[in-house]
C-alpha positions as CSV (number, residue, x, y, z in Angstrom):
1,M,-1.1,-24.2,-34.2
2,K,-3.8,-26.4,-32.7
3,L,-4.9,-29.9,-33.5
4,I,-8.7,-30.4,-33.3
5,F,-9.9,-34.0,-33.1
6,I,-13.6,-34.5,-33.6
7,V,-15.4,-37.8,-33.1
8,Y,-19.1,-38.1,-34.0
9,N,-21.8,-40.5,-34.9
10,I,-21.8,-41.2,-38.7
11,S,-25.4,-40.1,-38.8
12,I,-24.4,-36.5,-38.6
13,E,-21.7,-36.7,-41.3
14,E,-23.3,-34.0,-43.5
15,E,-23.7,-31.6,-40.5
16,V,-20.0,-32.0,-39.6
17,Q,-18.9,-31.5,-43.3
18,Q,-21.0,-28.3,-43.3
19,L,-19.4,-27.2,-40.1
20,L,-15.9,-27.7,-41.5
21,K,-16.8,-25.7,-44.6
22,A,-18.4,-22.9,-42.6
23,Q,-15.3,-22.7,-40.4
24,D,-13.0,-22.6,-43.5
25,V,-11.2,-25.9,-42.6
26,R,-9.7,-26.9,-45.9
27,S,-7.3,-29.6,-44.8
28,Y,-8.1,-32.5,-42.6
29,T,-7.8,-36.2,-42.2
30,Q,-10.9,-38.3,-41.8
31,W,-11.5,-41.8,-40.4
32,P,-14.9,-42.7,-42.0
33,R,-15.8,-45.6,-39.7
34,L,-14.7,-46.2,-36.1
35,V,-16.0,-48.3,-33.3
36,G,-15.6,-47.9,-29.6
37,V,-17.2,-47.3,-26.3
38,G,-18.1,-43.8,-24.9
39,E,-18.8,-42.9,-21.3
40,L,-22.2,-41.3,-22.2
41,A,-23.0,-42.8,-25.6
42,G,-22.2,-46.4,-24.7
43,A,-20.9,-49.0,-27.1
44,R,-21.0,-48.4,-30.9
45,L,-19.3,-51.6,-32.2
46,D,-21.1,-51.8,-35.6
47,N,-22.5,-55.2,-34.9
48,G,-25.9,-56.8,-34.1
49,V,-25.4,-56.5,-30.4
50,W,-24.0,-52.9,-30.3
51,P,-25.1,-51.3,-33.6
52,G,-23.8,-48.0,-34.8
53,A,-20.4,-46.5,-35.7
54,N,-18.6,-43.2,-35.4
55,S,-16.4,-41.2,-37.7
56,A,-13.5,-38.9,-36.8
57,V,-11.8,-35.8,-38.3
58,V,-8.5,-34.3,-37.3
59,A,-7.4,-30.9,-38.5
60,V,-4.5,-28.7,-37.7
61,V,-5.5,-25.1,-37.7
62,P,-4.0,-21.7,-36.8
63,D,-4.5,-20.6,-33.2
64,E,-7.0,-18.0,-34.2
65,K,-9.3,-20.6,-35.9
66,A,-9.3,-23.0,-33.0
67,A,-11.7,-21.3,-30.6
68,P,-14.4,-20.6,-33.3
69,L,-14.1,-24.2,-34.5
70,M,-14.5,-25.5,-31.0
71,A,-17.5,-23.2,-30.5
72,A,-19.1,-24.4,-33.7
73,V,-18.7,-28.0,-32.5
74,R,-20.3,-27.1,-29.1
75,A,-23.2,-25.5,-31.0
76,L,-23.7,-28.6,-33.0
77,R,-23.4,-30.7,-29.9
78,A,-26.1,-28.6,-28.2
79,G,-28.5,-29.3,-31.1
80,E,-28.4,-32.4,-33.3
81,G,-25.2,-33.7,-31.8
82,R,-26.8,-34.0,-28.3
83,R,-29.0,-36.9,-29.6
84,E,-26.5,-38.4,-32.0
85,G,-23.2,-37.7,-30.3
86,I,-20.2,-35.5,-31.1
87,E,-17.0,-34.7,-29.1
88,A,-14.1,-32.5,-29.9
89,F,-10.6,-32.2,-28.3
90,Q,-8.1,-29.4,-28.8
91,L,-4.3,-30.1,-28.5
92,N,-1.2,-27.9,-29.0
93,V,0.9,-28.8,-32.0
94,E,4.5,-28.4,-31.0
95,D,6.1,-29.5,-34.3
96,S,5.1,-30.6,-37.8
97,T,6.6,-31.7,-41.1
98,A,3.5,-30.4,-42.9
99,N,3.8,-27.5,-45.3
100,C,2.5,-25.0,-42.8
101,R,4.0,-22.2,-40.8
102,M,4.6,-23.2,-37.2
103,E,4.7,-20.6,-34.5
104,P,8.1,-20.1,-32.8
């Protein structure tokens, strides 16, 4: 199992939701409004000085879904996401209490 953590500008929420649906990601957790500072994007602190905010989605997917999901995020990043900002991170899931089958 892999954990995919996606952080993106809230302006591309619809595109990210379409991406998740197209990749058949049915279970995820979302943080609808985040602030922070990125190396390339700069500050998005949702205030008058540093406007803008991000959102984030985390999903645990079977190994075989991870590469296509990451590729879809890369494709979005190459298009609309280049201007607005999107990043994804893939991590191994070693254990879980979720109702899903973990690989030995």
